[in-house]
DSSP file (Angstrom, degrees, kcal/mol; ACC not computed):
  #  RESIDUE AA STRUCTURE BP1 BP2  ACC     N-H-->O    O-->H-N    N-H-->O    O-->H-N    TCO  KAPPA ALPHA  PHI   PSI    X-CA   Y-CA   Z-CA
    1    1 A M     >        0   0    0      0, 0.0     4,-1.6     0, 0.0     3,-0.4   0.000 360.0 360.0 360.0 -32.4  -14.2   41.7  -53.8
    2    2 A F  H  >  +     0   0    0      1,-0.2     4,-1.5     2,-0.2     3,-0.3   0.940 360.0  57.4 -63.4 -47.4  -15.7   38.4  -55.1
    3    3 A S  H  > S+     0   0    0      1,-0.2     4,-2.1     2,-0.2    -1,-0.2   0.750 101.0  57.0 -56.0 -29.3  -12.2   37.5  -56.6
    4    4 A L  H  > S+     0   0    0     -3,-0.4     4,-3.1     2,-0.2    -1,-0.2   0.937 106.3  49.1 -67.9 -48.2  -10.6   37.9  -53.1
    5    5 A Y  H  X S+     0   0    0     -4,-1.6     4,-1.8    -3,-0.3    -2,-0.2   0.821 111.0  50.5 -62.9 -29.5  -13.0   35.3  -51.7
    6    6 A I  H  X S+     0   0    0     -4,-1.5     4,-2.4     2,-0.2    -1,-0.2   0.931 110.7  48.0 -69.8 -47.5  -12.2   33.0  -54.6
    7    7 A L  H  X S+     0   0    0     -4,-2.1     4,-2.8     2,-0.2    -2,-0.2   0.922 112.1  49.4 -57.2 -50.3   -8.4   33.4  -54.0
    8    8 A I  H  X S+     0   0    0     -4,-3.1     4,-2.0     1,-0.2    -1,-0.2   0.914 110.6  51.4 -63.4 -38.8   -8.7   32.8  -50.2
    9    9 A L  H  X S+     0   0    0     -4,-1.8     4,-1.8    -5,-0.2    -2,-0.2   0.948 111.4  47.4 -59.9 -49.4  -10.8   29.6  -50.9
   10   10 A I  H  X S+     0   0    0     -4,-2.4     4,-2.4     1,-0.2    -2,-0.2   0.889 110.9  50.7 -59.8 -41.2   -8.1   28.3  -53.3
   11   11 A S  H  X S+     0   0    0     -4,-2.8     4,-2.1     1,-0.2    -1,-0.2   0.867 110.0  49.7 -69.8 -30.8   -5.4   29.0  -51.0
   12   12 A L  H  X S+     0   0    0     -4,-2.0     4,-2.1     2,-0.2    -1,-0.2   0.805 110.2  51.1 -69.7 -32.1   -7.2   27.2  -48.2
   13   13 A L  H  X S+     0   0    0     -4,-1.8     4,-2.2     2,-0.2    -2,-0.2   0.896 110.6  47.4 -75.3 -40.3   -7.8   24.3  -50.4
   14   14 A V  H  X S+     0   0    0     -4,-2.4     4,-2.6     2,-0.2    -2,-0.2   0.929 112.8  50.4 -65.8 -40.5   -4.1   24.0  -51.4
   15   15 A A  H  X S+     0   0    0     -4,-2.1     4,-2.4     1,-0.2     5,-0.2   0.943 110.1  49.3 -62.1 -44.6   -3.0   24.4  -47.8
   16   16 A A  H  X S+     0   0    0     -4,-2.1     4,-2.5     1,-0.2    -1,-0.2   0.864 111.9  49.6 -67.9 -33.9   -5.4   21.6  -46.8
   17   17 A G  H  X S+     0   0    0     -4,-2.2     4,-2.2     2,-0.2    -1,-0.2   0.891 110.2  50.0 -70.2 -35.5   -4.0   19.4  -49.6
   18   18 A A  H  X S+     0   0    0     -4,-2.6     4,-1.5     2,-0.2    -2,-0.2   0.894 111.2  48.5 -68.1 -35.5   -0.5   20.0  -48.6
   19   19 A F  H  X S+     0   0    0     -4,-2.4     4,-2.7     2,-0.2     5,-0.3   0.904 110.4  51.9 -65.5 -43.6   -1.3   19.2  -45.0
   20   20 A G  H  X S+     0   0    0     -4,-2.5     4,-2.5     1,-0.2    -2,-0.2   0.930 109.6  48.8 -62.3 -38.4   -3.1   16.0  -46.1
   21   21 A L  H  X S+     0   0    0     -4,-2.2     4,-2.5     1,-0.2    -1,-0.2   0.869 111.1  52.0 -66.2 -31.8    0.0   14.9  -48.2
   22   22 A Y  H  X S+     0   0    0     -4,-1.5     4,-1.9     2,-0.2    -1,-0.2   0.915 111.4  44.6 -71.0 -43.5    2.1   15.6  -45.1
   23   23 A I  H  X S+     0   0    0     -4,-2.7     4,-2.2     2,-0.2    -2,-0.2   0.890 112.8  53.1 -70.3 -35.2   -0.1   13.4  -42.8
   24   24 A W  H  X S+     0   0    0     -4,-2.5     4,-2.1    -5,-0.3    -2,-0.2   0.959 109.8  48.5 -57.5 -50.6   -0.1   10.8  -45.6
   25   25 A A  H  <>S+     0   0    0     -4,-2.5     5,-2.7     1,-0.2     6,-0.5   0.847 112.0  47.3 -58.8 -36.8    3.7   10.8  -45.7
   26   26 A V  H ><5S+     0   0    0     -4,-1.9     3,-0.9     3,-0.2    -1,-0.2   0.869 113.2  48.5 -76.7 -36.8    4.1   10.6  -41.9
   27   27 A K  H 3<5S+     0   0    0     -4,-2.2    -2,-0.2     1,-0.2    -1,-0.2   0.810 111.2  50.4 -71.8 -31.6    1.5    7.6  -41.7
   28   28 A T  T 3<5S-     0   0    0     -4,-2.1    -1,-0.2    -5,-0.2    -2,-0.2   0.325 117.8-111.1 -93.7   9.4    3.2    5.7  -44.5
   29   29 A G  T X 5 +     0   0    0     -3,-0.9     3,-0.7    -5,-0.1    -3,-0.2   0.847  68.2 144.4  73.4  33.4    6.7    6.0  -42.9
   30   30 A Q  T 3 <S+     0   0    0     -5,-2.7    -4,-0.2     1,-0.2    -1,-0.1   0.749  75.7  45.7 -72.8 -23.4    8.2    8.4  -45.5
   31   31 A F  T 3  S+     0   0    0     -6,-0.5     3,-0.4    -5,-0.1     2,-0.3   0.276  86.1 115.6-104.8  10.2   10.2   10.1  -42.7
   32   32 A E  S <  S-     0   0    0     -3,-0.7    -6,-0.0     1,-0.2     0, 0.0  -0.595  85.0  -6.1 -83.2 140.3   11.4    7.0  -40.9
   33   33 A D        +     0   0    0     -2,-0.3     4,-0.4     1,-0.1     3,-0.3   0.899  66.1 175.1  45.0  72.9   15.2    6.4  -40.8
   34   34 A L  S    S+     0   0    0     -3,-0.4     4,-0.4     1,-0.2     3,-0.2   0.677  73.4  62.3 -78.1 -17.6   16.5    9.2  -43.1
   35   35 A E  S >  S+     0   0    0      1,-0.2     3,-0.6     2,-0.1     4,-0.5   0.786  89.5  65.2 -85.6 -24.7   20.1    8.3  -42.4
   36   36 A E  G >> S+     0   0    0     -3,-0.3     3,-1.3     1,-0.2     4,-1.0   0.855  89.0  64.7 -70.0 -30.5   20.1    4.7  -43.8
   37   37 A T  G 34 S+     0   0    0     -4,-0.4     3,-0.5     1,-0.3     4,-0.3   0.841  97.6  55.5 -63.9 -31.3   19.6    5.5  -47.5
   38   38 A K  G <4 S+     0   0    0     -3,-0.6    -1,-0.3    -4,-0.4     3,-0.3   0.716 109.4  48.4 -74.4 -17.2   22.9    7.4  -47.7
   39   39 A Y  T X4 S+     0   0    0     -3,-1.3     3,-1.3    -4,-0.5     4,-0.4   0.573  86.7  86.1 -92.7 -12.7   24.7    4.2  -46.5
   40   40 A Q  G >< S+     0   0    0     -4,-1.0     3,-1.0    -3,-0.5    -1,-0.2   0.743  78.8  65.3 -62.1 -24.2   23.0    1.8  -48.8
   41   41 A V  G 3  S+     0   0    0     -4,-0.3    -1,-0.3    -3,-0.3    -2,-0.1   0.810 100.1  52.1 -67.7 -33.8   25.6    2.5  -51.5
   42   42 A F  G <  S+     0   0    0     -3,-1.3    -1,-0.2    -4,-0.1    -2,-0.2   0.558  83.2 109.2 -82.2  -8.4   28.3    0.9  -49.3
   43   43 A D    <   -     0   0    0     -3,-1.0     2,-0.4    -4,-0.4    -3,-0.0  -0.505  67.9-133.9 -72.8 135.3   26.3   -2.4  -48.7
   44   44 A E        -     0   0    0     -2,-0.2     2,-0.7     2,-0.0     3,-0.1  -0.760   9.5-148.5 -89.0 133.1   27.9   -5.2  -50.5
   45   45 A D        +     0   0    0     -2,-0.4    -2,-0.0     1,-0.1     0, 0.0  -0.909  22.1 171.3 -99.9 106.4   25.6   -7.5  -52.5
   46   46 A D        +     0   0    0     -2,-0.7     2,-0.2     2,-0.1    -1,-0.1   0.683  55.1  91.4 -84.2 -19.8   27.0  -11.0  -52.5
   47   47 A E        -     0   0    0     -3,-0.1    -2,-0.0     1,-0.0     0, 0.0  -0.527  68.4-146.8 -78.3 138.6   23.8  -12.4  -54.1
   48   48 A V        -     0   0    0     -2,-0.2     3,-0.1     4,-0.0    -2,-0.1  -0.935  26.4-119.2-100.4 121.6   23.7  -12.6  -58.0
   49   49 A P    >   -     0   0    0      0, 0.0     3,-1.9     0, 0.0     5,-0.2  -0.265  37.9 -93.6 -58.9 143.1   20.2  -12.0  -59.2
   50   50 A P  T 3  S+     0   0    0      0, 0.0     3,-0.1     0, 0.0     0, 0.0  -0.266 108.2  23.0 -55.4 140.2   18.8  -14.9  -61.1
   51   51 A G  T 3  S+     0   0    0      1,-0.3     2,-0.1    -3,-0.1    -3,-0.0   0.279  92.5 118.7  87.8 -12.6   19.2  -14.7  -64.9
   52   52 A S    <   -     0   0    0     -3,-1.9    -1,-0.3     1,-0.1    -4,-0.0  -0.487  55.6-150.7 -84.7 161.1   22.1  -12.4  -64.8
   53   53 A H    >   +     0   0    0     -2,-0.1     3,-1.5    -3,-0.1     2,-0.3  -0.142  37.3 155.1-116.9  36.6   25.5  -13.5  -66.2
   54   54 A H  T 3  S+     0   0    0      1,-0.3     3,-0.1    -5,-0.2    -2,-0.1  -0.517  70.1  12.0 -68.4 125.6   27.7  -11.4  -63.9
   55   55 A G  T 3  S+     0   0    0      1,-0.3     2,-0.4    -2,-0.3    -1,-0.3   0.486 100.0 114.9  88.9   1.8   31.1  -13.0  -63.6
   56   56 A T    <   -     0   0    0     -3,-1.5     2,-0.4     0, 0.0    -1,-0.3  -0.841  58.8-131.8-104.8 144.6   30.8  -15.5  -66.4
   57   57 A K        -     0   0    0     -2,-0.4     2,-0.3    -3,-0.1    -3,-0.0  -0.772  13.6-146.2 -92.5 136.6   32.8  -15.4  -69.5
   58   58 A T              0   0    0     -2,-0.4     0, 0.0     1,-0.1     0, 0.0  -0.749 360.0 360.0-101.5 151.1   31.5  -15.7  -72.9
   59   59 A K              0   0    0     -2,-0.3    -1,-0.1     0, 0.0    -2,-0.0   0.494 360.0 360.0 -88.6 360.0   33.1  -17.3  -75.8
């Protein structure tokens, strides 16, 4: 019977941890604008990062 109490306690702790992670994700904006990320592939980057040699020919 004692092991049943331990298992219930462990399951409640895991559930509280999962709920805490969910609250953290909502507060930090993890669920904001879920549609934009799949369209970021199609965004064209006209800027060349400094230090890159994109588009230059080497001898």
